[in-house]
N, C-alpha and C positions, 0 to 999 in steps of 0.2 A: 470554158472550164467549169467543172462541177464543184460545188461547195460540199458535196457529200463526203463525209469522213469514212474512212475504211475502218472496219472493226474486225478483230480476229474471228475466225470461224468458230463455231461451237465446238467442233472436234479438237481444235487447237487448245481451247480453254480446258476442255476435258482432259487432254493429254498432259497439260501443264499441272493440273490438279492431281492427276494420278502420280506423276513424277514426284510432286511435293509430298504426297501421302506416303509413297514408297520410301523416300529419304527419311521422313519423320518416324517411320515405324520399323527401324532396323533393330534386330535382336542379335546379340552376340553371346557366345558361351566360351568360357576359359576351359580348354581341354587338356591343359598341362597337369602335371602332378601337383598336389597340395604343397605350398611353400609355407611352412609353419610361421604364423604371425603376419603373413602377407596376403595370401589368397588360397582359397580352397578349390579343388578340382570341381568343375561343373557349375561354377557361379555363372548366372545369367544376367546380362545387362540389357535393358530395353531403352532404346533411343540414345542414351548417353552412358559414358563410363564415369561414375562419380569419383571424387577424391575419397580416400587416398589412393584408390586403384589407378586412376589416370596417371598420377605422378609415378607410381611404381612401374607402370607399363612404359612410360617415357624414359625412365632410367634403365630399364631392362628390355631391350628390343627383342631378345630371344623369347622372353615370356609373352611379349606383345604379339609375337608371331603365332602364338597359340590361342589368341583371342579371335575366335572364328565366327563369321556370319553363320547363322543357323542353316542357311541354304547350302553351305559348304561342310556342314557338320558330318554327314555320312561319309563323305570322301576323306575328311581329316581323320576320323576315327579308324577308318579302314586302313589308311596309311600307317597309323601307329600300330594297329593290330598286326599288319603284315611286316612290320619293322623295315619300312622303306619310305623314301621320300623326305621332303623337307620338314613335314610335321613330326615325323619320327625322330629325325636328327635333333630338332629343337627339344622335343619331349625328353630324349635321352640325356641331353646336356643339363636340363633342369633337374632331372632325376639324380644326376651325379653331383648336383650342387653348383654347376657352372652356369650361372644366369647373371 
């Protein structure tokens, strides 16, 4: 038997680092209407959602559904503009005060 220790390949280490970087650098944007005293339309969060916003989103899942990863932003705004899909339904409910 060999006493040689197996080490992960360089490509495996690189992929792990890339995944960690990707998770670390997430950017989200709130695309719902402004809720006076709570949150403004277009607020951007990088990496984390700080308090008091995090608590607000936990208490109001409809508003949280409009906290969109920037990679999904174009699709989400398109849905709202076309007045169709789940983003539009959530936007409309918040606009009507039902959040």
